[in-house]
C-alpha positions, 0 to 999 in steps of 0.5 A: 368426794363431796366438797363443801357446799358453796352456798354455806357462806357466812352471809347465808348462815342462819343459826337454828338453835332448836335444831341443834341443842345442847343435848345433842352437841357438847359444843354449845358454848358456856357462859364465860367471863370475857366475850368470845373471840371469833377465830373463823367465821362460818365453815363446814365442819370438816374444814373448820379450824377446830377440826384442823387443829385436831388433825395437827394434834396427831401429827405433833404427838404421834404415838403419844396421842395414844399412850396418854390415852387422850384418844381411846385406843385399848379396844383396838390395841389390846388384842381383841380384835386383832387376833379375830382378824388374824383368824379371818385372814388365815381362813381367806388364804386357806379358802383360796389355796384349796381353790388354787387361786392364792398368790404366791406373794401374799400382800396385806395393808393396815392403814392408820396403825397408831401404836402398831399393836393391832398389826403386831398381834395379827402378825403374832396370831397369823404366824402361830396359825400357819405353824400350827396348821403347817402352811407357809402363808406367813413366810410368803407375806408382806405386810405394810404397816402404815399411817398418814402421820409420819411421826406414827410410823417414825415412832413404831420404827424408833421403838422397834415395834415389828422387830420380831416380825423382821422381814415381814413388815414394811413400814410406810406412810399412805394418804387414806384418801388416796390408798392406792399407793403408799411411800416406804419409810426405808427407802422413800420409794412409792409402791403402787398397790392397785389390785395387789392387796390380799387384804386391807385393815383398819380401825377408827380410820374412817371417823377421822376423814372429812364428813358433812352433816345436812338437814332435809326439811319437807314442810306444808301439805305440799311437802315443800323441800329445803335443805340446810348444811351444818356450819360452824364458827370457831371461838376462843371461848375462854379468853381470860384463861389464855395466859395459862396456856400461852404467851400469845395475845388474843390478837396474836391467836387471831392472827395466826387463825387466819393463816392456812399454813400448818406451821403457824396453825400448829401453835394453836394446838395447845389452846384446844381446851379454850376453843369452842364451836358455834353451830348453825344451818346454812341454806344448801342446794344439793344440786350445787355439788356432784354428790347431790343425788347420793345425799337424796338417796341417803334422805330417801332411804332414811325416810322410807325406813322410818315412821312417816310424820303425821299428815300436816306436820313437817318432816325433817331427816338428818344426812350424815354424809360420810364423804371421806369415808366413801372416797377412801373406801372406793379406792381401797376396793381398787387396791385389792385383788379380785378376791381380796377383802377389806375388814374395818371397825369403826363407830357410828349408827347402823340403823335408820332411827340412829342415823337420823340424828344431829351427829357431830364430831367428838373430841378426844383430848387435842384430837377430833373424830366424827361417827360415820354413817354405817347405815348409809355406807352399807348400801352404798358399798353394795351399789359401788361398782368397779370397771367390771360393774360388780357391787361389793358384798358387805358382811355384818357380824351376828348379834351386832345390834346397837353396839357402838363399834361396827365391824364390816367385811367387804369384798367383790368376791363371794368368799363363803368360808372367809365370811363364815370365819368372820361371822364366827370370830366377830360375832358380837356376843362373843365380844360382849361375853369377854367385856362382860367378864372384864367388867366383872373383874374390875368390879370385884376388884376392891371388894373381892379380889379372889373373885376378880382374879377368877373373872380374869382367868375366864377372860383370859381363856377367851383371850389368852394373849391379851396384854391388857388383861394379863396386865390388869390381872397381875396388878390385881394379884400384886396389890390385892392378893399379895400373890407375888409369884402369880403377879410376876408371871402375869405382868412379864407375860404381858410385858413380853407381848407389849413391852413398848406401851405398857406403861402401868404394867412396867410400873406394877412390875417396879412395885413388885420388885420394890416390895421384894427389896430388889430396888435395882430392878425396880428402878429399871422397870419405872425407867421403862414405864416412863420410856413407854409413856413420857406422861406417866406420872406414877413412873416419875414419882416412883423414880423420885423415890428410888433417887432418894433412897440412893441419895441422888437429891438432883435426880429426886428433884427432877423426877418429882417435878416431872410427876408434879407437872404431869399429875394433870388430875392432882391424884398425887400432887401432895406427895409430889410436892413433899418429895420435891421439897425434901429433895430440894432441901437435901440437894441444898444442904449437899451443895452448901456442905460441898461448897465449905469442904472445897474451900477448906481443902483450897486452904490446906486445912489438915486434921 
């Protein structure tokens, strides 16, 4: 794995604003009232303070990073890709079984489970396929559901996400940069995976692994070559706003930033909105790192695929080097059986035109991720060799085009039937058809609810077990069409599939019960909503209404305050404030009256 170029030092880092423009990066500093405070001087992107704090945010928040939607995840958690992946796994087992090559104990791994819903829904569909076709593969399966963040795995265990697959799922912690071994959550033992896995799956994993960005320049008639590496300064940009986010002084923030202890740095995670990056190119020599030849290969591959610069004009090529992704994928291939496969989804460029750009990482709430260079990775995987000297085969789904999310099936074996299943189920046009129906349904909700429900019906014919679609359709049936029976059917089916993280669906079911005057059931549903997402302000607001109706003034105060604190966009801030004031008045009146009555009883007053 490539390390940071040692030449990218503060002394040699020279900003080139023309190369890193505001249109290419969201990180360009904006005007501010006070001078920005330097927290870290020139550092490569994947090691900079801003990046480290993004990784610490995952460790702190666990599943809550996803339930709050700070990190977009529904494309991975709604069922769309999980069900298709199950079809590919089943086709692989059948193919090898017919050839007499399928092992008795089938072992698979998902890396970076997030909420765990991908693994869950894949197992749901895989078990159903095995039952339908009379195969015993599911009963022979061990599924390692793993993540590099222990909190993620612990949350899945605490919430009981895999209870319906008890005996099949083993929760584990795995380092994506060393995926040939994992640590079981239940007994803490280390499991060696090299050469054992039938399949590996992951989504949005590679984009959170270290990456570097370089630029090769060829100038003049002699095409004299020079290289630059992108480096960053991390600054506290909105110093005047610091008291709104922490009790730390600017000097204390600067001191913490200079420490490398994760515990100290974790104190800075809440300050993420106040940070910014200043980007620059530092002179760099590819020969200074072991993977210099790989950088040159990528640059040459890009150059040969792009239109040549006119004679006399300088030639610039950006090299996004997904070093962490390459390192991880190489070891994942070692963990597979000779006829195993890797199926992953991630975002990033896959054509030379898209890859030749100033691709920088993106902020998702308090976390960060970087697009990976599929264009370079595809070629590298085909050249990557194991001890037997075999390159990997990479399957690209039909119709991919310039889709932002790319799916790849990688294996050392031919696996023609498995690849056929992959091409069928991950055909980008099928995804686009479903996404078009979903977009159409959402567009029609306000002006034609019946038409919206019809669009949802067609979408559910494609993805009948997609809890996200079921929940959305149920909400439309409830709020727009007032079809209570249909709404209850759709909402309860969505919650059968995913009762752990569908806060919005629990809230809708609560509204349905409230409208039916079933207030106890409504309150239970709202409670499940805030359990599913402790930041779901709508659920707290509705719980406050429940408490007011029941005369629980203290509960009404508490829940209205929770709603007000979590409604970061202020959508229902006025309503929450009114509920808070009303409940507080009633609570005060109750306590005053109780005090008078207690004194009266102590004095022995009679009627």
